[in-house]
C-alpha positions in Angstrom: -8.7 -2.9 -7.7 -11.2 -3.9 -5.1 -11.2 -7.6 -4.3 -10.1 -8.9 -7.7 -9.9 -12.5 -6.5 -12.3 -14.6 -4.7 -11.2 -15.9 -1.3 -10.7 -19.4 -2.9 -8.5 -17.9 -5.6 -6.4 -16.1 -2.9 -6.0 -19.5 -1.1 -4.7 -21.0 -4.3 -2.2 -18.2 -4.8 -1.0 -18.4 -1.2 -0.6 -22.2 -1.4 1.4 -21.6 -4.6 3.6 -19.2 -2.7 2.5 -16.2 -4.9 2.8 -12.8 -3.3 -0.7 -11.5 -2.6 -1.2 -7.7 -2.4 -4.3 -6.6 -0.5 -6.7 -4.2 -2.2 -5.8 -1.5 0.3 -2.3 -1.5 -1.0 -2.9 -2.3 -4.6 -5.5 0.5 -4.8 -3.1 3.2 -3.5 -1.9 4.0 -7.0 -5.3 5.4 -7.9 -5.5 7.4 -4.7 -2.0 8.8 -5.2 -2.8 9.7 -8.9 -5.9 11.5 -7.8 -4.1 13.4 -5.1 -1.3 14.4 -7.5 -3.9 15.7 -10.0 -5.7 17.7 -7.4 -2.8 18.9 -5.4 -0.6 19.9 -8.3 -3.2 20.8 -10.8 -1.4 24.1 -11.7 1.8 22.4 -12.8 2.3 21.3 -16.3 3.9 17.9 -15.8 4.8 15.7 -18.7 3.4 12.2 -18.6 6.9 10.9 -17.6 7.1 13.4 -14.6 3.7 12.2 -13.4 4.6 8.5 -13.8 7.9 9.1 -11.9 6.0 10.7 -9.0 3.4 7.9 -9.0 6.1 5.2 -9.0 8.0 6.9 -6.2 4.8 7.0 -4.1 4.1 3.3 -4.8 7.7 2.3 -3.9 7.4 4.2 -0.6 4.2 2.5 0.1 5.7 -0.9 -0.7 8.7 -0.2 1.5 6.5 1.0 4.4 4.4 -2.1 4.2 7.4 -4.4 4.2 9.0 -2.6 7.1 5.8 -2.7 9.2 5.4 -6.5 8.6 9.0 -7.3 9.4 9.0 -5.0 12.4 6.2 -7.1 13.8 7.9 -10.4 13.0 6.6 -11.5 9.6 9.1 -13.2 7.3 10.0 -11.5 4.1 9.5 -14.9 2.4 5.9 -15.1 3.4 3.5 -14.8 0.5 1.2 -12.9 3.0 3.7 -10.3 4.0 1.9 -7.5 2.1 -1.5 -8.4 3.6 -0.2 -8.2 7.1 2.1 -5.2 6.5 -0.6 -3.2 4.9 -3.0 -3.7 7.8 -0.3 -2.9 10.3 1.0 0.2 8.4 -2.6 1.5 8.1 -3.3 1.0 11.8 -0.1 2.7 12.8 -0.8 5.6 10.5 -4.3 6.1 12.0 -3.1 5.6 15.6 -0.3 8.1 15.1 -2.7 10.7 13.6 -5.1 10.2 16.5 -2.3 10.7 19.0 -1.1 13.8 17.2 -4.7 15.2 17.4 -5.0 14.4 21.1 -7.7 11.7 20.6 -5.7 9.0 22.5 
């Protein structure tokens, strides 16, 4: 989803200590599903196979976000850990790609 909550609603969730997932992380499922469909279009996967691959990708994304946030000092108990971790992980991915291509 893209910005499913107003900023005021997000403030209420945070104050209630509810884990908030940013749209860049929550929307990754749709991106992964599209990639799997395009990349593997010649395979005849069952719905269960597709769901397993999608869940694996989402779990990897979640773990990468948590690791990025904790590596940079954010507490696992923070309701904003996914927000910070997603931004950090995205930045590190882009920076690494730019370095690999000789841009920086």
